[in-house]
C-alpha positions in Angstrom: 54.1 -88.5 -120.3 50.4 -88.4 -119.4 48.4 -85.4 -118.5 46.8 -85.9 -115.1 44.3 -83.8 -113.2 44.1 -83.5 -109.5 41.6 -81.6 -107.4 43.1 -79.2 -104.9 41.7 -77.2 -102.0 42.9 -73.6 -101.4 42.5 -71.9 -98.0 43.9 -68.7 -96.6 45.6 -69.2 -93.2 45.6 -66.8 -90.2 48.8 -65.2 -91.6 47.3 -64.5 -95.0 49.3 -67.3 -96.7 47.5 -69.5 -99.4 47.6 -73.1 -98.3 46.8 -75.7 -100.9 46.3 -79.4 -100.4 45.6 -82.3 -102.8 43.1 -84.7 -101.1 43.9 -87.6 -103.5 47.5 -87.6 -102.3 47.6 -87.7 -98.5 50.1 -85.2 -97.0 50.6 -83.4 -100.3 50.3 -79.8 -99.1 52.0 -76.6 -100.2 51.6 -72.8 -99.8 52.4 -69.4 -101.2 52.1 -65.7 -100.6 49.7 -65.5 -103.6 47.1 -67.9 -105.0 49.2 -68.2 -108.1 52.4 -69.0 -106.2 50.6 -71.5 -104.1 49.2 -73.2 -107.2 52.6 -73.4 -108.8 54.0 -74.8 -105.6 51.4 -77.5 -105.3 52.0 -78.5 -108.9 55.7 -79.1 -108.0 54.7 -81.0 -104.9 52.3 -83.2 -106.9 55.0 -84.0 -109.4 57.4 -84.9 -106.6 54.8 -87.1 -105.0 54.1 -88.9 -108.2 57.8 -89.4 -108.9 58.2 -90.9 -105.4 55.2 -93.3 -106.0 56.8 -94.4 -109.2 60.3 -94.9 -107.6 58.8 -97.1 -104.9 56.6 -99.1 -107.2 53.4 -97.7 -105.6 50.3 -97.2 -107.7 49.3 -93.7 -108.8 45.8 -92.9 -107.6 43.2 -92.9 -110.3 41.3 -89.7 -109.9 37.7 -89.5 -111.1 35.4 -86.7 -110.2 31.7 -86.1 -110.9 29.4 -83.2 -110.2 26.1 -84.1 -108.5 23.0 -82.0 -108.3 20.7 -81.8 -105.3 17.6 -79.8 -104.4 18.2 -77.8 -101.2 
C-alpha cells in the first residue's frame, strides 16, 4: 500500500453541512455534519474512487502541489 495525499476543498452549504470535494478526482464529493465527519467521509470516498480506477485499469492521478509566492 502506498500513502497518497490529495488536496480537498471544504465549504459550508446553506444548511450548515460541510461539503468536501477532491479536485484531482472529478465528481469525488462528500459531506458531513461536522468538519471532522466530512473529512472522514471524503477519505472513504477517495478510497472507493481509487479502488474503482484500479478495477477498471484506469491510471491513478499523480498529484503534485507547489506553493507559489506573489507580491500583491
